[in-house]
C-alpha positions as CSV (number, residue, x, y, z in Angstrom):
1,M,-69.7,47.0,-12.7
2,K,-71.8,44.2,-11.3
3,F,-72.0,42.7,-14.8
4,L,-68.2,42.8,-15.2
5,F,-67.8,41.3,-11.7
6,N,-70.0,38.4,-12.6
7,I,-68.1,37.8,-15.8
8,L,-64.8,37.7,-13.8
9,I,-66.2,35.2,-11.3
10,F,-67.5,33.0,-14.2
11,C,-64.0,33.0,-15.9
12,L,-62.3,32.1,-12.6
13,V,-64.6,29.2,-12.2
14,L,-63.6,27.9,-15.6
15,I,-59.8,28.1,-14.8
16,P,-58.5,25.0,-13.2
17,K,-57.4,25.8,-9.7
18,Q,-53.8,24.9,-8.8
19,A,-54.7,25.1,-5.1
20,D,-56.8,21.9,-5.7
21,A,-53.7,20.0,-6.8
22,A,-52.5,17.6,-4.1
23,A,-49.4,16.1,-5.7
24,I,-47.2,15.6,-8.7
25,L,-47.0,12.1,-10.2
26,V,-43.8,11.2,-12.1
27,P,-44.7,8.1,-14.0
28,M,-41.9,5.6,-14.5
29,D,-43.5,3.4,-17.1
30,E,-43.1,3.6,-20.9
31,T,-44.7,7.1,-20.9
32,Q,-41.7,8.7,-19.2
33,K,-39.5,10.8,-21.5
34,D,-36.4,10.6,-19.2
35,H,-36.3,7.9,-16.6
36,L,-32.8,8.7,-15.5
37,K,-33.4,12.5,-15.0
38,A,-36.4,11.6,-12.9
39,Y,-34.2,10.0,-10.3
40,G,-32.1,13.2,-10.3
41,V,-35.2,15.3,-9.5
42,A,-36.1,12.9,-6.7
43,Y,-32.7,13.2,-5.2
44,W,-32.8,17.0,-5.6
45,S,-36.1,17.1,-3.8
46,L,-34.7,15.1,-0.9
47,E,-31.7,17.4,-0.7
48,N,-34.1,20.3,-0.3
49,N,-35.9,18.6,2.6
50,M,-39.0,17.5,0.7
51,V,-40.4,14.1,1.6
52,I,-41.4,12.2,-1.5
53,E,-43.1,8.8,-2.0
54,W,-41.9,5.9,-4.2
55,L,-44.9,3.9,-5.5
56,L,-43.4,0.5,-5.9
57,N,-44.6,-1.4,-8.9
58,Y,-47.1,1.3,-9.7
59,R,-46.5,2.3,-13.4
60,G,-42.9,1.2,-13.3
61,G,-42.1,2.4,-9.8
62,S,-43.4,6.0,-10.1
63,F,-42.6,8.9,-7.8
64,L,-45.2,11.0,-6.0
65,F,-44.0,14.5,-5.1
66,P,-45.8,17.1,-3.0
67,Q,-47.4,19.9,-5.1
68,N,-44.6,22.5,-5.2
69,K,-43.8,25.1,-7.9
70,F,-40.1,24.5,-7.5
71,I,-40.4,20.8,-8.1
72,E,-42.6,21.4,-11.1
73,S,-40.1,23.9,-12.5
74,E,-37.3,21.4,-12.0
75,L,-39.2,18.7,-13.8
76,V,-39.9,21.0,-16.7
77,I,-36.2,22.1,-16.9
78,K,-35.0,18.4,-16.8
79,G,-37.5,17.3,-19.4
80,V,-39.2,14.8,-17.1
81,S,-42.8,13.7,-17.8
82,Y,-45.2,14.4,-14.9
83,Q,-48.9,14.8,-14.1
84,V,-50.5,17.2,-11.6
85,L,-53.1,15.3,-9.5
86,A,-56.0,16.4,-7.4
87,D,-56.7,15.0,-3.9
88,A,-59.3,12.5,-5.2
89,Q,-56.8,11.1,-7.8
90,V,-54.1,10.6,-5.2
91,L,-56.5,8.9,-2.8
92,K,-57.6,6.6,-5.6
93,I,-54.0,5.6,-6.4
94,K,-53.2,4.9,-2.8
95,S,-56.4,3.0,-2.3
96,D,-55.5,0.8,-5.3
97,I,-52.0,0.2,-4.0
98,A,-53.2,-0.7,-0.5
99,N,-55.3,-3.5,-1.9
100,P,-53.8,-6.7,-0.3
101,E,-54.3,-8.5,-3.6
102,V,-52.2,-6.0,-5.5
103,N,-48.4,-6.3,-5.6
104,M,-47.7,-2.6,-4.9
105,E,-46.6,-0.5,-2.0
106,V,-45.9,3.1,-1.0
107,V,-42.4,3.8,0.5
108,Q,-41.5,7.2,1.9
109,L,-38.2,8.7,1.0
110,E,-36.9,11.2,3.5
111,T,-33.2,12.0,3.4
112,A,-30.8,12.3,0.5
113,P,-27.9,9.8,1.1
114,K,-24.4,11.2,1.0
115,I,-22.6,9.5,-1.9
116,A,-19.0,8.5,-2.4
117,V,-17.3,6.9,-5.4
118,Y,-14.1,5.1,-4.8
119,T,-12.1,6.1,-7.8
120,P,-8.4,7.0,-8.7
121,Q,-7.6,10.6,-9.5
122,G,-5.7,9.9,-12.7
123,K,-7.5,9.5,-16.0
124,Q,-8.3,5.8,-16.8
125,P,-8.6,4.4,-20.3
126,W,-12.2,3.4,-19.5
127,D,-15.2,5.1,-18.0
128,D,-17.5,4.0,-15.2
129,A,-21.3,3.5,-15.6
130,V,-22.1,4.8,-12.1
131,T,-20.3,8.1,-12.4
132,L,-21.7,8.5,-15.9
133,V,-25.3,8.1,-14.7
134,L,-24.8,10.2,-11.6
135,T,-23.5,13.0,-13.7
136,Y,-26.3,12.7,-16.2
137,A,-29.0,12.6,-13.5
138,E,-27.2,15.5,-11.8
139,I,-26.8,13.7,-8.5
140,P,-23.8,15.0,-6.5
141,Y,-21.0,12.7,-5.3
142,D,-17.6,12.9,-3.7
143,E,-14.6,11.0,-5.1
144,V,-12.6,9.1,-2.5
145,Y,-9.6,6.8,-2.7
146,D,-7.1,4.7,-0.7
147,S,-5.9,7.4,1.7
148,L,-9.3,8.4,3.0
149,V,-10.5,4.8,3.2
150,V,-7.4,3.5,5.1
151,K,-7.6,6.5,7.5
152,G,-11.2,5.7,8.4
153,G,-13.1,8.4,6.5
154,L,-15.9,6.3,5.0
155,P,-18.4,6.6,7.9
156,E,-19.2,10.2,6.9
157,Y,-20.9,8.7,3.8
158,D,-24.1,6.7,3.5
159,W,-23.5,5.1,0.1
160,L,-20.3,3.9,-1.6
161,H,-19.6,2.8,-5.2
162,L,-16.4,1.0,-6.2
163,H,-15.2,2.2,-9.6
164,H,-14.0,-0.4,-12.0
165,E,-11.3,-1.7,-9.7
166,D,-9.0,-4.6,-8.9
167,F,-8.7,-5.1,-5.1
168,T,-6.3,-8.1,-5.5
169,G,-3.3,-5.9,-6.4
170,Q,-3.0,-7.4,-9.9
171,Y,-3.8,-4.1,-11.8
172,G,-6.9,-5.6,-13.5
173,K,-4.7,-8.4,-14.9
174,F,-4.0,-6.2,-17.8
175,Y,-0.3,-7.1,-17.8
176,R,-0.2,-9.3,-20.8
177,T,-1.9,-6.8,-23.2
178,F,-1.1,-3.4,-21.7
179,H,2.1,-3.5,-19.6
180,N,4.0,-1.5,-22.1
181,H,1.4,1.2,-22.3
182,A,2.0,4.5,-20.5
183,W,-1.3,4.5,-18.6
184,Y,-0.6,1.0,-17.2
185,Q,3.0,2.0,-16.1
186,E,1.7,5.2,-14.5
187,Q,-1.0,3.2,-12.6
188,V,1.7,0.9,-11.2
189,R,3.9,3.8,-10.2
190,T,1.0,5.7,-8.5
191,N,-0.2,2.7,-6.6
192,E,3.2,1.7,-5.4
193,A,3.9,5.2,-4.2
194,M,0.6,5.3,-2.4
195,A,1.2,2.0,-0.7
196,K,4.6,3.1,0.5
197,K,3.2,6.5,1.7
198,L,0.5,4.7,3.7
199,G,2.9,2.2,5.3
200,F,2.4,-0.9,3.2
201,S,5.1,-2.9,1.5
202,K,2.9,-4.1,-1.4
203,V,-0.1,-2.7,-3.4
204,S,-1.9,-5.9,-2.6
205,Q,-1.6,-5.2,1.1
206,L,-2.9,-1.7,0.6
207,K,-5.9,-2.9,-1.4
208,L,-6.6,-5.6,1.2
209,S,-6.7,-2.9,3.9
210,V,-9.0,-0.8,1.7
211,A,-11.3,-3.8,1.2
212,Q,-11.5,-4.6,4.9
213,N,-12.3,-1.0,5.7
214,I,-15.1,-1.0,3.2
215,R,-16.4,-4.2,4.8
216,N,-16.3,-2.4,8.1
217,F,-18.2,0.5,6.5
218,V,-21.0,-1.9,5.4
219,A,-21.0,-3.7,8.8
220,G,-21.6,-0.3,10.5
221,G,-24.7,0.4,8.4
222,G,-23.3,1.6,5.0
223,F,-24.6,0.8,1.6
224,L,-22.2,-0.7,-0.9
225,F,-22.7,-0.9,-4.7
226,T,-20.3,-2.1,-7.3
227,M,-20.1,-3.4,-10.8
228,C,-17.8,-5.4,-13.1
229,S,-14.5,-6.4,-11.5
230,G,-15.3,-4.4,-8.4
231,T,-17.4,-7.4,-7.4
232,D,-15.5,-10.6,-7.5
233,S,-12.0,-9.0,-7.2
234,Y,-13.3,-7.4,-4.0
235,D,-14.4,-10.7,-2.4
236,I,-11.2,-12.5,-3.6
237,A,-9.0,-9.9,-2.0
238,L,-10.9,-10.4,1.3
239,S,-10.5,-14.2,1.1
240,A,-6.8,-14.0,0.4
241,F,-5.9,-12.0,3.5
242,N,-3.6,-14.7,4.8
243,T,-1.8,-15.6,1.5
244,D,-0.2,-14.1,-1.6
245,I,-2.0,-14.6,-4.9
246,C,0.1,-12.1,-6.9
247,E,2.9,-13.3,-9.2
248,H,6.2,-11.4,-9.5
249,M,5.2,-9.0,-12.3
250,Y,2.6,-7.6,-9.9
251,D,4.4,-7.4,-6.6
252,H,8.0,-8.3,-7.4
253,D,7.9,-11.7,-5.7
254,P,6.2,-15.0,-6.5
255,A,2.8,-16.0,-5.3
256,S,2.4,-18.5,-2.4
257,P,2.7,-21.9,-4.0
258,N,-0.3,-23.2,-2.1
259,F,-2.5,-20.1,-2.1
260,Q,-5.7,-21.8,-3.2
261,N,-5.7,-23.9,0.0
262,E,-5.2,-20.7,2.0
263,I,-8.2,-18.9,0.7
264,D,-10.7,-18.2,3.5
265,Y,-14.3,-17.9,2.2
266,S,-15.6,-16.9,5.6
267,Q,-14.2,-13.4,4.9
268,T,-16.3,-12.7,1.8
269,L,-19.7,-11.0,1.3
270,A,-21.1,-12.9,-1.7
271,F,-19.0,-15.8,-3.0
272,Q,-17.6,-19.1,-1.8
273,D,-15.9,-22.3,-3.0
274,Y,-14.4,-20.6,-6.1
275,T,-11.0,-21.3,-7.6
276,V,-8.6,-18.3,-8.0
277,E,-7.1,-18.1,-11.5
278,K,-3.4,-19.1,-11.2
279,D,-2.3,-17.9,-14.6
280,P,-1.0,-14.3,-14.2
281,M,-1.3,-13.7,-17.9
282,K,-5.0,-14.7,-18.1
283,Y,-7.6,-11.8,-18.0
284,E,-9.6,-13.5,-15.3
285,Y,-9.6,-13.6,-11.5
286,S,-11.4,-16.8,-10.8
287,N,-14.2,-19.2,-12.0
288,I,-16.9,-17.0,-10.4
289,D,-17.2,-14.9,-13.6
290,G,-19.5,-16.2,-16.3
291,T,-18.0,-14.1,-19.2
292,E,-16.9,-17.2,-21.2
293,D,-20.4,-18.6,-21.0
294,H,-21.7,-15.7,-23.0
295,R,-19.5,-16.5,-26.0
296,S,-22.1,-19.1,-27.1
297,L,-25.0,-16.5,-27.1
298,P,-25.7,-14.2,-30.0
299,Q,-25.8,-10.6,-28.8
300,N,-29.5,-10.2,-29.6
301,Q,-30.3,-13.3,-27.4
302,D,-28.1,-12.1,-24.4
303,K,-30.7,-11.0,-21.9
304,F,-31.2,-11.0,-18.2
305,Y,-34.5,-10.9,-16.3
306,L,-35.4,-9.3,-13.0
307,F,-37.3,-11.3,-10.4
308,E,-40.6,-10.1,-9.0
309,F,-40.8,-9.8,-5.3
310,S,-43.7,-9.1,-2.9
311,A,-43.8,-5.3,-2.6
312,K,-45.7,-5.5,0.7
313,W,-43.4,-8.1,2.3
314,D,-40.0,-7.9,0.4
315,I,-39.7,-4.2,0.2
316,V,-35.9,-4.0,-0.2
317,P,-35.6,-6.3,-3.3
318,T,-38.7,-4.7,-4.8
319,M,-37.1,-1.2,-4.6
320,L,-33.9,-2.5,-6.1
321,C,-35.8,-4.1,-9.1
322,Q,-38.1,-1.1,-10.0
323,N,-38.2,-0.8,-13.8
324,H,-40.4,-0.4,-16.8
325,T,-39.5,-3.8,-18.1
326,N,-38.2,-7.0,-16.5
327,E,-36.2,-8.0,-19.6
328,I,-32.9,-6.2,-19.9
329,D,-30.3,-6.4,-22.7
330,G,-27.1,-8.1,-21.5
331,F,-23.7,-6.4,-21.6
332,M,-20.2,-7.7,-21.1
333,G,-17.5,-6.7,-18.7
334,Q,-14.3,-8.1,-17.2
335,T,-16.8,-9.7,-14.8
336,T,-20.0,-10.1,-16.7
337,D,-22.1,-12.1,-14.3
338,F,-21.7,-14.7,-11.6
339,R,-21.9,-18.5,-11.7
340,K,-24.6,-19.5,-9.2
341,E,-22.7,-22.4,-7.7
342,F,-20.2,-20.0,-6.2
343,I,-22.8,-17.7,-4.6
344,K,-23.4,-18.0,-0.8
345,P,-26.8,-19.4,0.1
346,D,-28.0,-16.3,2.0
347,V,-27.4,-14.1,-1.0
348,L,-30.5,-12.9,-2.9
349,V,-30.4,-13.1,-6.7
350,L,-32.3,-10.1,-8.1
351,G,-31.7,-10.8,-11.8
352,E,-30.5,-13.8,-13.9
353,N,-29.6,-14.9,-17.4
354,K,-32.1,-17.7,-17.9
355,A,-30.3,-19.1,-20.9
356,L,-27.0,-19.5,-19.1
357,G,-28.3,-19.9,-15.5
358,T,-26.0,-17.2,-14.3
359,A,-26.8,-14.4,-11.8
360,R,-26.4,-10.8,-13.1
361,Y,-27.6,-8.8,-10.1
362,I,-27.3,-9.9,-6.5
363,H,-27.9,-8.4,-3.0
364,G,-27.1,-9.2,0.6
365,E,-26.9,-7.9,4.1
366,F,-23.7,-7.7,6.2
367,G,-23.9,-6.4,9.8
368,D,-26.1,-3.4,9.8
369,G,-25.5,-2.6,6.2
370,T,-26.2,-4.0,2.7
371,W,-24.4,-4.5,-0.6
372,S,-25.4,-5.0,-4.2
373,F,-23.2,-6.5,-6.9
374,Y,-24.1,-5.9,-10.6
375,G,-22.2,-7.7,-13.3
376,G,-21.0,-6.1,-16.5
377,H,-19.4,-2.8,-17.4
378,D,-21.8,-0.5,-19.3
379,P,-25.6,-1.3,-19.6
380,E,-25.7,0.5,-23.0
381,D,-22.5,-0.8,-24.6
382,Y,-22.5,-4.5,-25.1
383,R,-18.7,-4.9,-25.3
384,H,-17.1,-1.8,-23.9
385,L,-13.3,-2.0,-24.5
386,V,-10.3,-0.2,-23.1
387,N,-10.0,3.3,-24.7
388,D,-13.6,3.2,-26.1
389,P,-15.4,6.6,-25.7
390,P,-17.9,7.0,-22.8
391,T,-21.5,6.3,-23.5
392,D,-23.7,9.4,-24.1
393,L,-26.6,8.9,-21.8
394,S,-28.6,11.6,-23.5
395,L,-29.1,9.0,-26.2
396,H,-30.3,6.5,-23.6
397,P,-32.6,8.4,-21.2
398,N,-34.9,5.4,-20.7
399,S,-32.2,2.8,-20.1
400,P,-33.5,0.0,-17.9
401,G,-30.0,-1.2,-17.2
402,Y,-28.9,2.2,-15.9
403,R,-32.2,2.4,-13.8
404,L,-31.0,-0.5,-11.7
405,I,-28.0,1.6,-10.6
406,L,-30.2,4.6,-9.6
407,N,-32.5,2.3,-7.6
408,N,-29.5,1.6,-5.4
409,I,-28.9,5.4,-5.1
410,L,-32.4,6.1,-3.7
411,F,-32.6,2.9,-1.6
412,P,-30.8,4.4,1.4
413,A,-33.3,7.2,1.6
414,A,-36.0,4.7,2.6
415,K,-34.0,2.5,4.8
416,K,-33.5,4.0,8.3
417,K,-30.8,2.4,10.4
418,K,-28.6,4.1,12.9
419,R,-25.0,4.3,11.6
420,K,-22.2,2.9,13.7
421,T,-18.7,4.5,13.4
């Protein structure tokens, strides 16, 4: 018996002891099999009251989870690459990150933000990159629209995304090409009915109220993220609060003849000094958008680049730029990117197209909250058109363009500010 007991002890010594494991590292560099699902596991952990750490600039912005069999099981199920680390390994990583000469930092993520997506109920003939990636990463969100926003329901959420939207009341300026299509006509009927129901005489007035309520949400400590036409059309709507920029085919009466001089740039979050497009038949809102500039670039040369910030001093922009590459393939949209001469001086440019000198990804503060604008429609579809099928993200699990969206999802978990209602 003593011989058998000794053999058993010897075998146990040879077996690696899970109890010695201190943490689970999810690397976010080129070794990661599914970057997008990794964000989903991070969010799931926060939902389940587990505090995790974001290792900024360490192996592409890796995540450090507590050693937990449920987390490990979730990583296996989702196909996310990970490593189990011992105490000494964790201490070594954190010691390296703490070196003042190294551009890295540890940020603690504590609470899963409650997410809302501003989106219409009816099926649109285009998809939305944010809802696609949230669904793929299995991050839950609520859909909200005009009624909830106008009635003051946004403060129950932490983070808001604006689906591909036109806040000026011009229905995306699709009139010339699509006004005879059933989906366009239904969109007009639905929006006009909603405006009437909520006490507005025009859709543009309803959308202005929505835009102003969203601005109040940000001022009270909310986090706003939007892409494509949800960026410039939003600011233009805010600036046109005291005039009418919609021609008769949009709101049944002519635009104000002098509306450009009545634009108030003090109302906007990001842009100033722009000229609103007067032609109602032109598929453009203003000269903020740099889409036309991209016509001169071959697709394989259309790139944008993320700026590098100090992880120890500029934590917020560093979080928003975490990636396994700083060079990202460009992609078009109704609003592709932003001409820098129309960006307010206090706005931070996070990513730019060096060849064109345009800004692709920008960020700013307003009141107690923050906002991020990201140009383009779909990071994995260079020229996504109306009625094109949605992108299958299982074919793009390592998309750096989609990672930027998910950085914004986790950002509120690290930023602790008391919400105002």
